[in-house]
C-alpha positions as CSV (number, residue, x, y, z in Angstrom):
1,M,108.6,111.3,145.7
2,T,111.5,110.4,143.3
3,L,113.7,107.3,143.5
4,D,116.7,107.5,145.8
5,P,120.1,106.6,144.1
6,V,120.1,103.3,146.1
7,H,116.6,102.2,144.8
8,F,117.5,103.2,141.3
9,D,120.7,101.1,141.3
10,G,118.8,98.2,142.9
11,I,116.2,98.3,140.1
12,A,118.8,98.4,137.5
13,R,120.7,95.5,138.9
14,L,117.6,93.4,139.0
15,A,117.0,94.1,135.3
16,G,120.6,93.2,134.6
17,R,119.9,89.8,136.1
18,I,117.0,89.4,133.7
19,S,119.1,90.3,130.7
20,Q,121.7,87.8,131.6
21,R,119.0,85.0,131.0
22,V,118.1,86.2,127.5
23,D,120.3,85.2,124.6
24,A,119.8,87.9,122.0
25,S,122.1,86.2,119.5
26,D,120.0,83.1,119.7
27,H,116.9,85.2,118.8
28,E,118.6,86.7,115.8
29,S,119.7,83.3,114.6
30,F,116.1,81.8,114.9
31,A,114.6,85.0,113.2
32,E,116.9,84.4,110.3
33,T,115.8,80.6,110.1
34,V,112.1,81.7,110.3
35,F,112.5,84.2,107.5
36,E,114.6,82.0,105.3
37,E,112.7,78.7,105.8
38,F,109.2,79.2,107.3
39,L,107.5,82.1,105.2
40,D,107.6,80.5,101.7
41,P,104.9,79.8,102.6
42,L,103.9,79.8,106.4
43,W,101.3,77.1,106.7
44,D,98.4,77.3,109.1
45,G,96.9,73.8,108.9
46,D,96.1,73.4,105.2
47,R,96.0,77.1,104.6
48,R,98.8,79.3,103.1
49,A,98.6,81.9,105.9
50,I,101.6,84.0,104.7
51,E,103.4,83.6,101.4
52,P,105.7,86.0,99.3
53,L,104.4,88.0,96.4
54,G,107.4,87.7,94.2
55,P,110.8,86.6,95.4
56,R,111.4,86.3,99.1
57,R,114.4,88.5,99.9
58,R,115.6,91.4,102.0
59,R,116.9,94.6,100.4
60,R,118.9,97.7,101.2
61,I,118.8,101.2,100.0
62,D,121.1,104.2,100.9
63,T,118.8,106.6,102.8
64,E,120.2,109.8,101.0
65,A,119.7,108.1,97.6
66,A,116.2,107.0,98.5
67,A,115.3,110.5,99.9
68,L,116.6,112.3,96.8
69,Q,115.0,109.8,94.1
70,E,112.0,111.3,92.1
71,A,108.6,110.4,93.5
72,P,107.1,107.7,91.5
73,F,103.7,109.3,92.2
74,P,103.5,113.0,91.4
75,T,100.9,113.6,94.1
76,Q,100.1,111.8,97.2
77,H,97.1,112.1,99.6
78,G,97.1,111.0,103.2
79,L,94.0,110.2,105.3
80,D,93.7,110.0,109.1
81,S,90.9,110.0,111.8
82,G,91.4,111.2,115.4
83,T,89.1,110.9,118.5
84,I,88.6,112.6,121.9
85,N,88.7,109.0,123.4
86,P,85.7,107.3,124.8
87,T,84.2,109.2,127.7
88,T,81.5,108.1,130.2
89,F,79.1,110.6,131.7
90,S,77.1,110.5,134.9
91,N,73.8,110.1,133.0
92,G,74.9,106.8,131.7
93,L,76.0,107.7,128.2
94,V,79.2,106.6,126.7
95,L,80.6,108.9,123.9
96,D,83.4,109.2,121.5
97,V,83.8,111.9,118.8
98,A,86.2,111.4,115.8
99,Q,87.2,113.8,113.1
100,A,88.8,112.7,109.8
101,A,90.9,114.8,107.5
102,M,92.8,114.4,104.2
103,A,96.0,116.0,103.4
104,A,97.7,116.4,100.0
105,V,101.3,116.8,98.8
106,P,101.6,119.3,97.3
107,S,99.1,121.1,99.6
108,E,95.5,121.8,98.8
109,L,94.2,124.4,101.4
110,G,90.5,123.7,100.6
111,L,91.0,120.0,101.1
112,H,92.9,120.4,104.3
113,R,90.0,122.5,105.7
114,S,87.4,119.7,105.2
115,R,86.5,117.5,108.1
116,T,84.0,114.6,108.5
117,V,82.9,114.2,112.3
118,V,81.1,111.3,114.0
119,A,79.7,111.2,117.5
120,T,78.9,107.7,118.6
121,V,77.0,107.3,121.7
122,H,76.1,104.2,123.8
123,S,73.3,103.9,126.4
124,N,72.1,100.7,128.2
125,D,68.8,102.4,128.9
126,A,66.4,101.0,126.3
127,T,64.2,104.0,126.6
128,V,67.1,106.3,125.5
129,D,66.9,107.1,121.7
130,C,69.8,109.3,120.7
131,G,68.7,109.3,117.0
132,E,70.3,108.3,113.9
133,D,70.8,111.7,112.6
134,E,71.5,112.3,108.9
135,W,74.6,114.0,107.8
136,T,74.6,117.8,108.4
137,M,76.9,120.3,106.9
138,F,78.9,123.1,108.7
139,D,81.8,125.3,108.3
140,G,80.4,126.8,105.0
141,G,79.8,123.3,103.5
142,Y,83.5,122.3,104.0
143,S,82.7,119.8,106.6
144,K,79.9,117.4,107.8
145,G,79.0,115.5,110.9
146,R,76.4,113.0,112.2
147,I,75.4,111.2,115.4
148,L,75.5,107.3,115.6
149,Q,73.8,105.3,118.3
150,A,76.0,102.4,119.0
151,P,74.4,98.9,119.5
152,R,73.8,98.0,123.0
153,V,76.3,95.8,124.8
154,S,76.8,94.8,128.4
155,R,80.7,95.3,128.2
156,Y,83.2,96.8,125.9
157,E,81.1,100.0,125.6
158,E,84.1,102.2,125.1
159,A,85.7,99.9,122.6
160,V,82.4,100.0,120.5
161,V,82.0,103.6,120.4
162,H,85.7,104.3,119.7
163,A,85.8,101.9,116.7
164,L,82.6,103.0,115.2
165,S,83.5,106.7,115.6
166,L,87.0,106.3,114.2
167,Y,86.3,104.1,111.2
168,L,83.0,105.7,110.1
169,A,84.6,109.1,110.1
170,E,87.6,107.9,108.2
171,I,85.8,105.8,105.5
172,T,83.1,108.5,105.0
173,H,85.9,111.1,104.5
174,A,87.6,108.9,102.0
175,E,84.4,108.3,100.1
176,T,83.7,112.0,99.9
177,Q,87.2,113.2,98.9
178,A,88.0,110.0,96.6
179,D,87.8,111.8,93.3
180,L,90.4,114.3,94.3
181,V,93.0,111.6,94.7
182,E,94.9,111.2,91.2
183,D,97.8,109.2,92.0
184,L,98.0,107.6,95.6
185,L,96.1,107.5,98.7
186,I,97.8,106.6,102.0
187,L,95.7,105.6,105.0
188,D,97.3,106.4,108.4
189,G,96.9,102.7,109.5
190,P,95.7,99.4,107.9
191,I,93.7,99.3,104.7
192,Y,90.9,97.7,106.4
193,P,89.1,98.5,109.8
194,K,91.1,96.1,111.8
195,G,90.0,97.5,115.1
196,L,86.4,96.3,114.1
197,L,87.5,93.0,112.5
198,A,89.3,92.2,115.9
199,W,86.0,92.0,117.6
200,A,85.6,88.5,116.4
201,D,88.6,87.5,118.7
202,R,87.7,89.7,121.6
203,H,84.5,88.4,123.0
204,P,81.5,86.5,121.9
205,E,79.2,89.5,122.3
206,L,81.4,91.5,120.0
207,A,81.8,88.7,117.6
208,D,78.0,88.5,117.3
209,L,77.7,92.3,116.8
210,L,80.2,92.0,113.9
211,V,78.0,89.4,112.2
212,E,74.5,90.6,113.0
213,D,74.3,94.3,113.5
214,E,74.3,96.6,110.4
215,R,76.3,99.4,111.9
216,P,79.8,97.7,112.1
217,R,79.0,95.8,108.9
218,D,78.1,99.0,107.0
219,V,81.5,100.3,108.0
220,V,83.5,97.2,106.7
221,S,81.4,97.2,103.5
222,A,82.4,100.8,102.9
223,Y,86.1,99.8,103.0
224,I,85.4,97.0,100.6
225,D,83.7,99.6,98.3
226,L,86.6,102.0,98.6
227,V,89.0,99.3,97.3
228,E,86.6,98.6,94.4
229,R,86.3,102.2,93.6
230,F,90.1,102.7,93.5
231,A,90.8,99.6,91.6
232,E,88.3,100.6,89.0
233,R,90.1,104.0,88.8
234,G,93.6,102.4,88.7
235,V,94.6,104.5,91.7
236,P,96.7,102.6,94.3
237,L,95.5,102.6,97.8
238,V,98.0,101.9,100.5
239,G,97.9,101.8,104.4
240,F,101.0,102.9,106.5
241,V,101.1,101.1,109.8
242,K,103.3,103.1,112.2
243,N,102.6,100.9,115.3
244,G,102.0,97.3,114.4
245,S,100.8,95.0,117.1
246,S,99.7,92.0,115.1
247,K,100.6,88.5,116.5
248,A,99.3,86.5,113.6
249,I,102.6,85.2,112.5
250,T,104.1,84.4,115.9
251,R,100.9,82.7,117.2
252,I,101.1,80.4,114.2
253,L,104.7,79.7,114.8
254,R,104.1,78.9,118.6
255,R,101.9,76.1,117.6
256,T,105.0,74.0,116.5
257,E,108.0,76.2,117.2
258,R,109.3,78.6,119.8
259,A,108.7,82.2,118.9
260,P,110.4,84.5,121.4
261,W,109.2,87.9,119.8
262,I,106.3,89.7,121.4
263,D,104.7,90.3,118.0
264,D,105.2,90.2,114.3
265,A,106.7,93.7,114.2
266,A,109.5,92.5,116.7
267,F,110.1,89.5,114.4
268,F,110.6,91.6,111.4
269,Q,112.7,94.2,113.2
270,R,115.0,91.3,114.2
271,V,115.3,90.1,110.6
272,L,115.8,93.7,109.1
273,D,118.2,94.9,111.7
274,R,120.4,92.2,110.5
275,G,120.4,93.6,107.1
276,D,120.7,90.9,104.5
277,G,122.1,88.5,107.1
278,D,125.7,89.3,107.0
279,G,125.6,91.8,110.0
280,A,123.9,94.6,111.5
281,A,122.2,97.0,109.2
282,P,124.3,100.2,108.6
283,T,122.8,103.2,110.1
284,D,122.7,105.0,106.5
285,Q,120.6,102.4,105.0
286,L,117.0,101.4,105.0
287,T,116.3,97.7,105.0
288,F,113.1,96.2,103.8
289,T,111.4,92.9,102.9
290,N,109.6,91.7,99.7
291,W,105.9,92.0,99.7
292,F,103.9,89.1,101.3
293,V,100.3,88.0,101.1
294,S,98.7,87.8,104.5
295,R,95.5,85.5,105.2
296,C,95.8,85.2,108.9
297,G,94.6,87.0,112.0
298,V,92.4,90.0,111.2
299,D,93.4,89.7,107.5
300,E,91.7,86.3,107.2
301,P,88.1,87.5,106.6
302,L,89.1,89.5,103.5
303,S,91.3,86.7,102.1
304,A,90.2,84.8,99.0
305,D,88.8,82.0,101.2
306,G,87.4,84.2,103.9
307,D,83.8,85.0,104.3
308,A,84.3,88.9,104.5
309,L,81.4,88.8,107.2
310,G,79.0,87.7,104.4
311,L,79.4,91.0,102.7
312,R,79.3,91.2,98.9
313,R,82.5,91.6,96.9
314,E,82.2,92.6,93.2
315,R,85.8,91.7,92.0
316,E,87.8,88.5,92.1
317,L,88.1,87.6,95.8
318,S,91.9,87.5,95.6
319,D,91.9,91.1,94.7
320,Y,90.9,92.1,98.3
321,E,93.7,90.1,100.0
322,V,96.0,92.0,102.3
323,T,99.6,92.4,101.0
324,F,102.5,94.0,102.9
325,F,106.1,94.6,103.3
326,C,108.1,95.9,106.2
327,V,110.8,98.6,106.2
328,Y,113.2,99.3,109.1
329,D,114.9,102.6,109.6
330,P,118.0,102.1,111.8
331,R,118.4,105.8,112.4
332,E,115.3,105.9,114.6
333,E,115.2,102.1,115.2
334,L,111.6,102.0,114.0
335,L,109.8,99.4,111.9
336,F,107.0,100.4,109.6
337,R,104.4,98.0,107.8
338,V,103.1,99.1,104.5
339,E,99.8,97.4,103.3
340,S,97.9,97.4,100.0
341,P,95.2,95.2,98.4
342,A,96.6,92.6,96.1
343,V,94.6,94.1,93.2
344,F,97.3,96.8,93.1
345,T,100.5,95.0,94.3
346,R,99.9,91.9,92.0
347,D,101.5,94.1,89.1
348,P,105.3,94.1,89.6
349,D,105.6,97.6,88.4
350,T,102.9,99.1,90.5
351,R,104.2,97.1,93.5
352,E,107.8,98.5,93.0
353,A,106.4,102.0,92.5
354,I,104.7,101.8,95.9
355,T,107.8,100.4,97.5
356,M,110.0,103.2,96.3
357,Q,107.5,105.8,97.1
358,M,107.4,104.6,100.7
359,L,111.2,104.2,101.0
360,R,111.6,107.7,99.7
361,D,109.2,109.1,102.0
362,V,110.6,107.3,105.1
363,A,114.1,108.2,104.3
364,H,113.3,111.9,103.8
365,E,110.9,112.3,106.7
366,R,112.7,109.9,109.1
367,G,109.2,108.4,109.7
368,P,105.7,108.3,108.1
369,P,105.2,109.8,104.6
370,L,104.6,113.6,104.7
371,A,101.0,113.1,103.3
372,V,100.3,110.9,106.4
373,S,102.0,113.2,108.8
374,K,100.0,116.1,107.6
375,A,96.7,114.2,107.7
376,D,97.7,113.2,111.3
377,E,98.3,116.8,112.3
378,L,94.9,117.8,110.7
379,A,92.9,115.1,112.3
380,R,94.5,115.0,115.8
381,I,92.5,116.4,118.7
382,G,95.0,117.8,121.2
383,R,94.9,117.3,125.0
384,D,93.6,120.8,125.7
385,E,91.0,120.5,122.9
386,K,89.8,117.2,124.3
387,A,89.4,118.7,127.8
388,A,87.5,121.7,126.3
389,L,85.1,119.5,124.1
390,T,84.4,117.3,127.2
391,R,83.5,120.3,129.3
392,A,81.2,121.7,126.5
393,I,79.6,118.3,126.2
394,E,79.1,118.1,130.0
395,Q,77.2,121.4,129.7
396,R,75.1,120.1,126.8
397,F,74.3,116.8,128.5
398,D,73.8,118.6,131.9
399,A,76.0,115.7,133.4
400,D,79.5,115.4,134.5
401,R,82.1,113.1,133.1
402,D,82.7,110.2,135.4
403,R,85.9,110.6,137.2
404,S,88.1,108.2,139.0
405,Y,90.9,108.7,141.6
406,D,93.5,108.0,138.7
407,D,92.1,111.1,136.9
408,E,93.3,113.1,139.9
409,R,96.5,111.2,140.5
410,W,97.8,111.4,137.0
411,G,96.5,114.9,136.3
412,L,93.8,113.8,133.7
413,V,91.2,116.2,135.1
414,A,91.0,119.4,133.3
């Protein structure tokens, strides 16, 4: 049944009454104040939670000029990992399967064929041993896969299998293909496994796992090793965050000030949609911030005064700190966050080269860099493929996927 016109109009009128109580211009004014006065640095108690790397400023660049500029990095590689999504079966197992892929610009067909696959399985039955399989090769040696048994938890089983599959596949593929990257590696998402690091704030049981269990710790350690490996080679490592949901800055602000934005991305979009402060950003220009050092939220463990979960770091601790800048594309009204370890962005020339490469790519693609989009396409497991894989796994398990009424209601049953 669809909405009748009278119901549609009634809902729209209700929404209009809400909008009359929200002063958007006041939000814009306060965003200006926060950017100009609170971020240089943003204090969290006696810690510098956010501080500029270089001068704090906002900049603009013409989209056509940005798209046509020569790429600062002659080749770019993108990396992504996709999953079938956590699935519960009638035999009590919870499973997620991830595949990671790397793409290159210009294209490298042999590289694009390669995959790393991880199947993570959880069971609360102590008698079940799914095995800690070694890596096995398939597809003529182009790809490899393994099974990982998740640590047992009494809740958040789906979150555990999803994070372990996703990040283990991604970091293993990055390690396998690292030597092929000559100029720049762009991860589709943050530079560290923030879905794992966020466990510390979600529930005590997950926080304990993050500290005590070797499986999530090994994954985080591998990301630290990747930073060290690329730093040793002098090849920058970047994370391109398409859908930022961090609330670290807004949470700190709310302790002493009002912060009307839903998250940090909404705050930066308010700031950048205003251009350089003298009006709305023109639609033919990208606006972007300077780089910042972040030591708050899930970035705190890898900061210079963070404990990195007790994991060993070989370089100066400040080398691992997360630095970022934000870019806003008014053509699509989208905000992106670009991250990189401080070991790369501390150098002004490298920092500017990364900035210009990302602006060039966003301007040309009207979205993520081409290397990231290609990796996303390679790693993505489509809806039909997910359904087919689930049916195949049901047959192998001799067990059905647990279904609910919503599966029928929303057409999720294949």
